[in-house]
C-alpha positions in Angstrom: 91.2 162.6 116.7 94.8 162.0 117.3 97.2 163.9 119.6 99.0 165.2 116.5 95.8 166.5 114.9 94.5 168.0 118.2 97.8 169.7 119.0 97.8 171.0 115.5 94.4 172.2 115.7 95.0 174.1 118.9 98.2 175.6 117.6 96.4 176.6 114.5 93.6 178.1 116.5 96.2 180.1 118.6 97.8 181.3 115.6 94.5 182.4 114.2 93.8 184.4 117.2 97.3 185.9 117.2 96.7 186.9 113.5 93.2 188.4 114.4 94.8 190.2 117.2 97.4 191.7 114.8 94.6 192.8 112.5 92.8 194.5 115.4 96.1 196.2 116.4 96.5 197.7 112.9 92.9 198.9 113.0 93.5 200.6 116.4 96.6 202.2 115.0 99.1 200.0 116.4 101.1 198.2 113.6 102.8 195.0 114.5 106.4 194.3 113.5 106.7 193.0 110.0 108.7 190.0 111.1 106.0 189.0 113.5 103.5 188.9 110.8 105.7 186.7 108.7 106.5 184.2 111.4 102.8 184.0 112.3 101.8 183.2 108.7 104.6 180.6 108.3 103.7 178.8 111.5 100.0 178.8 110.7 100.8 177.3 107.2 103.1 174.6 108.3 100.8 173.4 111.2 97.7 173.3 109.0 99.7 171.3 106.4 100.8 168.7 109.3 97.1 167.5 109.8 96.7 165.7 106.5 100.2 164.2 106.7 99.4 162.7 110.2 96.1 161.3 108.8 98.0 159.8 105.8 100.6 158.3 108.1 97.8 156.6 110.2 96.3 155.3 107.0 99.6 153.7 105.9 100.3 152.1 109.3 96.7 150.5 109.1 97.5 149.3 105.7 100.7 147.8 106.5 99.2 146.3 109.6 96.4 144.7 107.6 99.0 143.3 105.0 101.0 141.8 107.7 98.0 140.1 109.3 97.0 138.8 105.8 100.4 137.4 105.2 100.6 135.8 108.7 97.2 134.1 108.0 98.4 132.9 104.6 101.6 131.5 106.1 99.5 129.8 108.9 97.2 128.3 106.3 100.2 127.1 104.0 101.8 125.5 107.2 98.7 123.7 108.2 98.1 122.4 104.7 101.7 121.2 104.5 101.4 119.4 107.8 98.2 117.7 106.8 99.8 116.6 103.4 102.9 115.3 105.3 100.6 113.4 107.8 98.5 111.8 104.8 101.6 110.7 103.0 103.0 109.1 106.1 99.8 107.4 106.8 100.0 106.0 103.2 103.4 104.8 103.7 102.5 103.2 107.0 99.5 101.5 105.3 101.7 100.2 102.5 104.4 98.9 104.7 101.8 97.1 107.0 100.2 95.5 103.9 103.6 94.3 102.6 104.4 92.8 106.1 101.1 91.0 106.3 101.5 89.8 102.7 105.0 88.6 103.5 103.8 86.8 106.6 100.9 85.2 104.7 103.2 83.9 102.0 105.7 82.5 104.6 102.8 80.8 106.5 101.6 79.3 103.0 105.0 78.0 102.2 105.3 76.5 105.5 102.1 74.9 105.3 102.7 73.4 101.8 106.1 72.1 102.9 104.5 70.5 106.0 101.7 69.1 103.7 104.3 67.8 101.2 106.3 66.1 104.0 103.2 64.4 105.4 102.3 63.1 101.9 105.9 61.8 101.5 105.7 60.1 105.0 102.1 58.7 104.2 103.4 57.4 100.8 106.4 55.8 102.3 104.3 54.2 105.1 101.9 52.8 102.5 104.8 51.5 100.4 106.4 49.8 103.4 102.9 48.4 104.2 102.4 47.0 100.7 105.8 45.4 100.7 105.1 43.7 104.0 101.7 42.6 102.9 103.0 41.3 99.6 105.8 39.4 101.1 103.6 38.0 103.9 100.9 36.7 101.5 100.9 33.0 101.5 101.1 31.8 97.9 97.9 30.2 96.6 96.8 28.6 93.4 93.9 30.9 93.4 92.4 33.8 95.2 88.7 34.8 95.5 87.5 38.4 94.5 86.7 38.9 98.3 90.2 38.0 99.2 91.8 40.3 96.6 89.6 43.2 97.7 90.4 42.5 101.3 94.2 42.5 100.5 93.8 45.8 98.5 92.2 47.4 101.4 95.2 46.7 103.5 97.6 48.2 100.9 95.7 51.1 99.4 95.1 54.3 101.7 91.6 54.2 102.9 90.7 57.6 101.3 91.8 56.3 97.8 90.5 52.8 98.0 87.2 53.4 96.3 89.0 55.2 93.3 91.5 52.2 93.2 88.5 49.7 93.2 86.6 51.8 90.4 89.6 51.4 88.1 90.1 47.8 88.8 86.5 46.9 88.5 86.5 48.6 84.9 89.8 47.1 83.9 89.7 43.5 85.1 86.7 43.0 87.4 89.3 42.1 90.1 90.6 39.0 88.2 94.4 39.0 88.7 94.9 36.6 85.6 92.8 38.9 83.3 94.5 39.2 79.8 93.7 41.6 77.0 93.7 39.6 73.9 94.5 42.6 71.5 96.9 44.5 73.6 98.3 41.9 76.1 97.6 44.0 79.2 97.7 41.7 82.2 96.5 41.6 85.8 94.2 43.6 88.1 95.3 47.0 86.8 95.9 45.8 83.2 99.7 46.6 83.0 100.9 47.0 79.5 103.1 45.1 79.2 102.4 42.8 82.1 106.2 42.5 82.8 106.2 46.1 84.0 104.9 44.6 87.3 108.2 42.7 87.9 109.5 45.8 89.5 107.2 45.2 92.4 108.0 41.4 92.5 109.0 38.6 90.4 105.7 36.8 91.1 103.7 39.5 89.4 101.7 36.9 87.2 100.4 34.9 90.2 100.3 37.1 93.2 97.6 39.8 93.4 99.4 41.6 96.2 102.3 42.3 93.9 100.0 43.7 91.1 98.1 45.8 93.7 101.5 47.2 95.0 102.6 48.0 91.5 99.3 49.4 90.4 99.4 52.0 93.5 102.7 52.9 92.7 102.0 53.6 89.0 98.9 55.8 89.9 100.8 57.8 92.4 103.6 58.5 90.1 101.6 59.4 87.0 98.5 60.8 88.5 99.4 61.8 92.1 96.9 59.3 93.5 94.4 56.6 92.6 91.6 59.3 92.6 93.6 61.3 90.2 94.0 58.2 88.1 90.2 57.6 88.3 89.4 61.2 87.3 91.5 60.8 84.2 90.0 57.3 83.5 86.5 58.8 83.5 87.3 61.4 81.0 89.3 59.0 78.6 88.3 55.4 79.4 91.8 54.4 80.0 94.8 55.7 82.4 
């Protein structure tokens, strides 16, 4: 019981005692003053009425406190959820940025690798071309060449990793006969150039010099099929190149 209710109860009790005394006084022939009776009755009524008011005030205070606690908890929950969502979004953005950076680095690396490989191929082709020019010009002219001599010459001119493909084409086109002529089309030489005069771009002695024919054939295969092996793949599918 609160101090308000205890005090009210005590005052009410005292008032009740006073009221009883007044009644006793009347019974014994001593009549209390009229004003005193009125004041006692009024005080008693107001004090008794104060008890439920104090109890209602306590209930309202408790309800407001509970509401405040509920609102605080709700605010804390909302703040925590907002922080978690912000952290999730930031993590997603960081992951996306990291992936984009990795993709950009991989693309740059691939481009650099492709450029390097292209440069190496160009240098290799240029070296092969220079080598073919030297070999062709250094070849001592002869009235005839054996198949073994022509193959050995081709091995000096054609890159090692492309020689077998080059050899396969020559085997099927001319059987390594540098004077081979197709009666119906007029194709000529080891690689059966059509017309044979195309090989003059590699040397005016294209009719009699197998080195000149090899040089032209290698250049043709590189330009049209990227390599002798590319030309051989096409030949296998079409029986011509």
